Wavefront OBJ file of the C-alpha trace (Angstrom):
o trace
v 16.719 12.970 -37.114
v 13.190 12.712 -35.737
v 12.792 9.319 -37.444
v 15.930 8.045 -35.698
v 14.610 9.256 -32.348
v 11.251 7.501 -32.863
v 12.947 4.262 -33.907
v 15.235 4.418 -30.864
v 12.291 4.921 -28.513
v 10.419 2.011 -30.093
v 13.432 -0.297 -29.743
v 13.941 0.699 -26.109
v 10.242 0.148 -25.470
v 10.454 -3.234 -27.202
v 13.322 -4.315 -24.950
v 11.523 -3.007 -21.873
v 8.312 -4.924 -22.638
v 9.929 -8.009 -24.124
v 12.501 -8.756 -21.450
v 11.123 -7.305 -18.236
v 9.910 -10.137 -15.981
v 6.249 -10.476 -15.107
v 5.535 -10.016 -11.406
v 3.208 -8.253 -8.999
v 5.728 -5.463 -8.460
v 6.576 -4.881 -12.128
v 5.990 -1.343 -13.410
v 3.460 -2.679 -15.913
v 1.304 -4.316 -13.259
v 1.596 -1.326 -10.932
v 0.382 0.981 -13.694
v -2.587 -1.304 -14.428
v -3.400 -1.429 -10.718
v -3.107 2.379 -10.517
v -5.657 2.716 -13.307
v -8.027 0.539 -11.289
v -8.202 -2.238 -13.867
v -8.650 -5.795 -12.669
v -6.289 -7.440 -15.159
v -3.175 -9.558 -14.690
v -0.598 -9.326 -17.460
v 1.078 -12.589 -18.361
v 4.236 -13.581 -20.202
v 2.533 -13.842 -23.581
v 1.213 -10.294 -23.272
v 4.737 -9.005 -22.621
v 6.171 -10.932 -25.564
v 3.362 -9.773 -27.865
v 3.734 -6.088 -26.950
v 7.539 -6.261 -27.249
v 7.251 -7.916 -30.649
v 4.748 -5.312 -31.864
v 7.019 -2.419 -30.859
v 9.963 -4.103 -32.571
v 8.033 -4.740 -35.788
v 6.757 -1.160 -35.786
v 10.320 0.118 -35.497
v 11.404 -2.108 -38.416
v 8.518 -0.864 -40.575
v 9.337 2.773 -39.782
v 13.063 2.294 -40.375
v 12.492 0.715 -43.787
v 9.820 3.136 -44.935
v 10.529 5.570 -47.740
v 9.222 8.551 -45.761
v 12.048 10.732 -44.478
l 1 2 3 4 5 6 7 8 9 10 11 12 13 14 15 16 17 18 19 20 21 22 23 24 25 26 27 28 29 30 31 32 33 34 35 36 37 38 39 40 41 42 43 44 45 46 47 48 49 50 51 52 53 54 55 56 57 58 59 60 61 62 63 64 65 66
C-alpha cells in the first residue's frame, strides 16, 4: 500500500512539474525567489524534472521490492 502511495505522489509530481507553465508567478519560481536564489527556471528544467519523477515512478512500480 505504501508503494502505491509513493508511486501516486511521484506521478502527481511529474504532472505538476511537466505541464505547469513557466512564468514569474508560478509556484516553482515563487519558491526559488523565497529561498533567495537568483535563478530563473526555464521550460527545459520543467520537462527534465517532470521526466525524472515519471521515470522514478516507473522504476519503483516495476521493482521486485514489495
